[in-house]
Structures are given as C-alpha cells and as structure tokens.
Steps between C-alpha positions, in 0.01 A plus 500: 500500500477287192190684380664840571809389313303396189314834506828692521676299238220512253452865557861578413501265188162630384564871551519568131347841503210626291472313179278600212298190424482593127164669545354271758218676688709514813821598336617664813449185721783572757366857559142396533547207739528701821178687415319170404625331818380781719163511340471115539592530876254795557225289338546224742559698827257792478195661340450864430173504292192295564388538135677600188361625173794361321389142540476419870761531762412152647394180353387181666691178420414372160448847347738696287558875454355663190843666481826335457406332166722579209626351197819383662600142579239315708248787430225454772661220686403480863777458750735214559424285802127521476496878564281685252578872538710673234757768564537819304550370159822362410318389203563165650185468701729504792336447843618565839542228758487545878826544688669185612308331775246779544206322330249774562149379442572429134360825390673640199501857376535619144739788445458591135291700276482350156819540298518527127584226264853384577522758771517516880183529685464830670431579860134532608346827620583428866852430439540824294272734687487404868781708682537235771547217250756716308682593825512126605656420164753774559581355850547148346737631242701684768518189711619309192759769427351558157426877491660621194291636220536184283320298774233763587407535139324159535190671642493764228504245227262272662237776566547637157368178354188565703488834356588670828779749512736482796768767525852360459615670817217329705755326724612811692160595633398136550807414708454808718138385563618144581771621745255732682193285512578130439376244748549131541235237551556509868459876520161495324204408727298201391705455190365256243670462169173474319382833623617836347722717707562883461872524596813382329593149615843362607544171328650195657879544449576136482236451219637807323845320472332188380274671238787704365726202447218291350412759239864597444570131399186467292578804287874443506427160336356676202798740458738221587353273229601752239859505634503113505368485144771741404750289677405204281534706185842635639608136535431434138674825409808391678496171328463651157763753579750230588404309188541818279846567660621144429374509148630834398835449669568210243421739214655827631793348676574155345863509590424555876230220491734249350746568800234419759622137553611527860397210737218697659335603164543152367344343797201729478455440134560122520251443782255785447465681172578234240356153609158357510322527840533126567699248311520554126131579414398852418324506156383150541158417667503369850251212513238482773215259438494619133228750560698712738835518304678828555819693409764612744676830412885517521657521836549889481136542380380265776687709771352818363149347518558355842619835632192660340267266697705590807456857442124455452469300823709752693302799380190323630638410830637826606279735709196277486455465872188662657457621856339281757124580541506705191219737534477563127397144449270432808779413731626225268872492416449207262242680281721812490791286374273335236402838370868607486589214290199538277581861429876458454485192273250673273705821474832330438363254241358803306826687525725242339233385235665720229820289525300194438386632165826666417687168539274326265496769233669451166610861497665469844776769501656312797618225256711776331619643832613162658566281201288232665298303249126462482507169685653664807235765511222233451636320808477830693148567354380159616619540857404862551146413365480208740604711783258780400214243479583360837492836661163573333365165637631605850329839454175333397497246778602742781219744401257213480593411864485867601151538346353205673124501492505829301656323187156437352429878495839608387528255213212688325716801457652546160850560602472178698367304198781629276750394765352145478510510125867584501584239763315218298683619183831476679422155627415369148834636379681326765334158401529535120839630527635157607793384288302184400209701367681773331752264317235285361232759417698816462255692271207429739723588792589833348135587421385436849805657643446836323119499570551426870772767520258761354250385767762538767591850398142620453388329833794670690424828337136501618585357832737770595349792303315642799753396764764759400739260350409522137833676421674169583320329213592772236854371454383146432248629237767723346756221470267259349348762265830622380623153438200423290519825303872443428434153382241623251730773379778255452258288277403792289853623474613164362206470268303191390715349217444183316764241607606177357439208733681156451473173679858361527597145605157432644606679812549862434312802357717762320335835455662748290356851559587827328595764743489884494844667430507671830409200696823390698561137608622412842757217479374224731165678526153372427170626339141401534337398178129505414384276203204696370241226455142530624537212743818619672594857399468610859764257615867594521798278578865602574773372273867579463603630155793570282568750222461320171831410344342502161290815517604793708155638516351194662512324842470128548302345791534131571209331685515156655175319412315418825137541581265792452553737208822336380327167470224672301752637263672168482183336373438780252854480359486119470227538249660791322712467175860479598396538865512868467251792488455873507353647811448850645647540844552771772828519696535659833853573612787481522520409869782390723871604531816351379729347768830662614677195352655733233720646766655167599836383365333173386135469432359148478138473350338156555165436331277193500251419221280800427687721746750589226346811342556732795834351580607534137370858466709617808829323417476606131436864610796499729729355222358753248528808725832441672693342214617246764713767676459602855572842657848391578566393142514143601282270292182391678427138467140423391372149514165349386379153590165372375360162606234356265332163502529398133671611179175611355481765780792688322316590184254746643785712632727417213526862358613634828767220542638594161522862609746409780762434228567875479585512890755350730238351728617148599182299442437147616181301433406190699265258329358282782328247271735493210383159383141627434433577140134599532378735234850574371331565165418838635846609391404420149126584462459787745828678542484799262879523476564155358587627154735749652693221674617367166603839388691580811675160494582484136519126543212339302587154624419598852223750438162463670338451156721192442426375848135537426536294175703245694203469749267453222702225325678330796363212689721597797324787667741510789781547269315794326430684818847447620619672175261787569637541857849500349398784259351705787818449710711600197306820435505575872870438534536791726291323765613203703256212528489256785272208544344446849415713795731775617677457834423827683720406793789505251405788268464760782841460664673448156366826379607674827847351469552596128374859563758769551277685741135514599248253374125549435261210428175573340239227445154428368347165433357204688453588860710196617784612294479863613482387865803273454709800346397719782604232761851456352554874452421543866735222582788673309453853626790446736724340249869478583601746224270764665326595171164667516218271403149632422187307411209631291187323392273608220227246595174686543253327720162653383270239646 
C-alpha cells in the first residue's frame, strides 16, 4: 500500500505535461516515455529477429549495441546496475533493466540504431520492419492506455533516425494484427525468450505497469526539473517584486507610507525589515578563528536567503522517488533516485545561473527597480552562487556514483572534461572568495575571481552544448556581456581627462575630475575610477563623489588611503611637490540611487570619517532642489551629523562645509579626539583657501596668515593651534562643534521627538557606527508618537 501510495502521489504531482526541454534531444519526453517503456519491456520478454542488419538484436552480457550512441548526456554509457545494453537512443546511452525480480539470464538486448549527435537513437530494422514486433508494440501501448497519435509517433521518429520510414497511421493496422493473432508465452509451444517467434506477443501485464511507471518518472524528472528551476526563478521574482513595491510606494505615495505606523506594520519593521540578523552587527565582520571571518546580512536579507535555500531543498525533494525494482535501472530503486538527483541538480543549477551574474553586475537594473544597494545584491550573489556550486557538486558526485566502473571511459569525453573544468573553477572561487582573503588581497582576489568565472561559463557551455540545454546558458553570457559592454561605453562617454590629485591630511586622496556637460551626478551615488598608470590602469575602485563647489564642470572623489592602488598613489604624492600631481583618469558611472529620505518630514544624515561625501551630496541636493519645503508646504527639517577623529580631518572637506552656509541644514560635527593637534599645519601649508579666510573674515588679527605668523614666532605651539581651531570655528559658525563621541542612543529618539512627522536616517561611515544607528532606529520604530522611522545605509560592502 505504501508503495502504491507513493506511486500515485508522485504521479499526480509530476504530471506536468509535455515540456519542451529547450532543444534537448528528447524534447517530447512525456510523449516518448510510453513508447520507450514498451520497447524496453519487449526487449526483455521476447525476440522477433535472430539477426539484425542494424547492429544485432541480441548481445551477450558485456557487449553494447552499435546503435543507441549519440551526442547526448552519457553518450555510450552502458546500463545502470551492471547491465550493458542500450535502449533506443535517448541520447543518454539509456539501457534497459530487467523487470523487478525477473532476473532472466542476464542477457541484454540493444534496441537502438545509431542516433545523430545530440539526437535520439533510432529503432533497429527489426523494430521498424517486423510486423509482429510492431503489433506487439501496439498491444503494449493499448494495454498502457497510450494510443493517441502523440504516443504512437514514437516509433515513427525512432525509425526515421535509422532511415526507415514508418507510416504515421501504423497503429491502426498493427493493433488489428495484435488483437487477431497475439499469443502469450503459455500459448506458444516450447517458448524461449531467446528464440524468435512469428506471432505478436502478449506482454506480462504486471511488468507493463512497472515499466510504464518507471519510464514515466524518469522522463518526468527531466521535464519537472525545468519547472522546478522555473520555480526558483519565480521565488526571486516574487522577492524582487515585493522589494520594488515597497520602494516605489515610498516615492509615489509618500503620504500613505508615512501613515503606515499601525502596531502590525511596526512590529514587522522592528523585528524583520530594519534590524541586523542577530544583535547589532550587520556591516561588521563576525570573527571565526580569524581566517573564517564572515558577514551576516540584515534580518530581512537573511530571511530571504534562508527561504531561498528552503526553496532549493524543496524543489530537489519533490517527486524524486523511484519505483521499487526499477527496471530502467536494473531493478535498483537506489540507482534510479541517484540518477534523478543528478539530472535535476544539474538542470536547476544551470537555470538560475543568470541570476548569479546579474546580482553581481554593476549595471544591474534591479538596483533601480528595488532601490536596494549594491551590498544587498552582493549578499544575494554570494548565496545564490554557493547554492549553485553545491548543486553542481551534487550533480557531479551523483553521476560519478551512477557511472561506477564506467567512469574511466566517460571521463575521456570532451563534454565530461569541460564539466570537470567548470566544477574545479567553481571550487577555486568558493575558496578564494573567503572574506579573509578578499579583504586582504582584493586585487588578486578580483583577478582570480574573473578568470575562474570565465572558466565556469566556458566549461558549462561546452558541457551542456550537446545535451540540449545550451539555451539556458545564453542568458548568463548575455547578462555578463551586456554588463561589460555598458561599462566600456560608460568609460568612453566620460572620456579620459587629466585630473588633479591631492594628498590631504596624510589620510585622504582628493581627486578633482572634469566631467562632460551631459554627465549627470547621482546624489549619494558612486563611481569607479581608473588611474591610468602602466602598473594599475586596469584596476578600478568605487568611491562616492560630490559635485565640486568651486568648479561646476568638475566632480570630486575622496579616497581613503588604504592598501593597493591608494597606497601606491600615497607614496607617489608624498614625494611630489605640494603633495599634488596631474594624472589622467577614467571614470565609470554614476552608479547607485538616492534614498527616499527626501520624502520624509525630517531627514537625518549621519556620516563618519570618509563617509561624508555621499551623505553630503544627498542632503545638499535635497536642500537645493526642495528649498526646504515639502509637498504640504511645511518646512522639511534637514540635519547633518559628521563624526571625525581630529580637527585636521576637517580641512580636506572644508570647501563643502563652507557651502552649507547657504542652506538651512542643521549641521553638527563631533571631534572624538579634540585634544590631538597632529598635522594642524595642514590648514596653513596645504589648504588652498587660507588666503580667502582672511578676506571673508575681514579681521586681520584672527586671519589664518596671522595665526601662521604666530606659530612661527610663538614658543607655545598649543596656544597657536588653539587659535587656529578658534578661527576655523568662527568661519564655520553655521556649524555646531562638539567634542567627544556622539551618543546614538540619544540622537535617534531626540530626532524623532523633534520631528513634526516621519523621520529618515541615512548613514555612511565606520561599520560599528552604522550598525549602532541601525539598532537604535529599529528600537524606535514603534515610538510612542507613532511617527514613521526609516533607516538607509550608504555603506557599500565591495569585498
């Protein structure tokens, strides 16, 4: 009963109809399976021809048919379970097992003439010309209830590949012959299976049911795999659709979004969409024996990823049960299920491979559609690629088990070799993509990553090219190719101007780049810059930028000095006069999208250190475009908070700070190490606007020049630098300066309380600070005043 229930349940669930397998040699699997099952049963139970010109009707154990070999998957594989005959060319080298428990003298028969490359093997001359064999086939189809034209065409198509024409209406005459003359084994005197008979034969009805179900499940697994792969894609479509609806509702219906503060929505946002997955860490690394450090996505991202893994597991668990004593696999249910898993894992992995490349692309239109930042899609990229690789490993392992002793012969085939190449390349990507390695040797990581990705795609291409699934690889190649072409076009559109590069405060590179008139900036966006030097022109790094406040035709990129190319530039500029030089660059961008913070009643922008450019560009753009007035004519409150370590950190962004005078942006700067006076002379010797300070102030006694003279003549350096700080504060009198670290736990609720409506927090800076702001925003989502609280981060986790 249990076995029958399994058969019935899976038959219902897997009855998906005829699915075109994208050009696979047996694209009509469901329609062909009754014919193949009948031919397989006939081979085991009866003989109609002693000899056969088409390659021999009978073969002793250990031989294979000259037919049945094709360019399909498995090629000339001999049968599973130690049986060596091959059936009529599924292009899979599929062989026929004996019916469950029959075990008839281990003699196998081959049913196929040779199929073309990538095609089905045809029937041999006996199958196609012997009227009793054809009548027996008709009787088998009748017993199975598969007598419609789509099932009877199997013989026509099979024989056509053996260059034998069988009329399409063959079934009518054949079934008449069967009904009039067919005999069972008991009715034929001295019947022996190995001796040819000259009457139609009545096959064992119990075996017919078993063979039909076996072949139905085998072929349904191919068709079902396409549906399951489509199901995985549908899951991501649903996720992205919900993300797009959420994002665009804030833009198209900001008033409605602000009102969504009921307890159910607040609970969902507080515990699901806003917080980190566990505790307070999201952008910070999670330590694990140093070498195995990792990042955990936000809670909502983690749920999406966890559900994705669940969908993958589910789609590979459904309808993967074979029949007991499966005749297709030599009476082995285990080997049948191994083959089901092998086929399905390979097909589904190939189907969602385009998403892996789309998520990692710079020109990912989904970023625009959902408003999710690049970091989110990189998290999705990593996990979809891991799932894809795991499926490929399962695919490889299961086929290795299925092949058994035949592995040494199969591995010589080119499609097999390319499959190994792709798998090894994927394994290398998994190892070198570890956070520990990519953070420390990013340039090497990137080179290896791209090279192995190329091998992965090429290997996959040649692995599936003759198996009928090449169409599944086309989208991947198209996505990657289009992304690269667009990137090149962006570079040429921007041009290759000579830029001014400065080293500021021994910590930051300032790159002033002339831009084309038609090149539009994205507030809060970023661009990739190539420094065109022979040793590193091919490298590109993402940096946030602002429109120059001094020259409208320029953009300014600020780059924190770290390792790699920025360190090379640092050493070059240290040796240059005035720590500045001219350098030709290429800019690719802009990328990214502004946050919906501009629709909030109060927008609080919080930056830390070098995270200020993108934050500044977005808040300044809101102030400039809106004139600080909202749609309801109430004044929108804009707040800017910048956290720096020392006073010297101000001067590289001094021009932009001065430009805030013309706005109503409430700006607060926290100096965490206010007592440090390191390199304060930068304000005098390096800041190009020092002369302008005295002009603007009109107070010679407190001008920077006089402070400089004071530094040169005074013995009290501390007093001199204090005077310089006072001068800076006086010129930046529109900014409030505070010494010490900001108390985020106080800043967030105070901003919510002071707002006359919704509040949006946008942040970029040190990962610990960003995570802290996220945490307190989540904690205050359900504030007593029921004001809408949104959180957006501009931190881009590239490595």
